[in-house]
N, C-alpha and C positions, 0 to 999 in steps of 0.2 A: 360631885360639884364640877361644873364646866366653866371656864372662863373665856376670855376673848383673845387668849394667846394662840400663836400659830407656831407649830414645829416644822422645821425644814429637814427632810433627809435627803440629801444630794449625793450619798455615797451608799455602797452596799455594806451598811454597818456604821459604826461611829470610829472617827478618828482616821488617820492615815498610817497604816502600818501593815506589814506582812502577816500571813497567817489567819488563823480564825478569830483573833482578838477582836477586831471590829464587830464581828457578828455576835461574839459572845457578850460584848458590851452593850450592843443593841437589845439583845434579849433581856439583859438585866435591867436596863433603863426602862423599857417597856413594861416589864413585870413589875418593878417597883412603882411606876407610874400608876398602874392599876391597883396595887395595894394601897397607895396613898389616898385614892378616892378623888384626887384633884385632877382633872382633865383638861387638855387644851380643847379649844373650840374646833381646831382643825390641824390635820397633819397633812402636809404637802410633801409629795415625792416628785422629784425631778432628776434628770441626768441618771447616774447608776442607782440612784435611790429608789427608781420605780421597781427594781428587782426584789425589793423588800415585800412588795405585795403581790408577787407573781409565785406560781408553782414553784415548790421546793425551798421556798424562804423559811428559815428557822423561826420567824416572828409572826407567822399567820396566825397563830392561835391568840396571841396578844393583840394583834390588830383587829381580829374579829371581835374580841371582848370589847376593845375600845370603840369600834363602830356600833356594836350593839348597845353601848352606854351613851351613844349619841355624838360622838366625835366624829366629825366629817373627815374623810380620808380621800385626798384628790391625788390623781396620778397624771402625768403630763403625757398627752396623747402622742405628740411629736417624738418623745424619748422612747415610749413603747414601740411605736413604729420603727424607729431607727434601730432598735436593738431586736426586732422581731418578736416581741413580746406580747402584741396585743391579744393574742389568744390564750395567753397564759395567765392573765389577771385573776386573782382569787378573792381580792377584798378591795373595797373602795370603788370610786366612780372615776371614769376617765374624763379629764377635762382639758381645757386648753390654756394657753398662756394668758389668756384673759381672766380666767378663773384663778389662776395663781396670782396674778397682779391684784385682782380685786381683793383676795384674801389678806395679801401682805399689806395692802393700803389701808384696810380697815381694822387690822390687828391692834389690839392694845400693846402687845409685845410679840417679838419674833425671835425664836430660839433656833439656831442652826447648830445641827449635831453633825 
């Protein structure tokens, strides 16, 4: 089941702390989301969050499963270009700030992680 909520990933993981905890939390969150069967309409990635959809990310498997279940994954083009990651995108679509703004303005609920 999908709803019209939007999830924001603006960091490489969840929360602000040192070590691998933010990535472990992101893996757990996305795994539990898949297990729940209740999916957001979209997941947006900007600033450091774009790294989650790029080569080497520990959440690529979960993101691919969500995308194949109909969840739209949108990555910020400017962020990817700034970090030199445009050629390393492994999942989702590259969009602009207009796409992100549209998703946020039309969301029933926005969850920032």
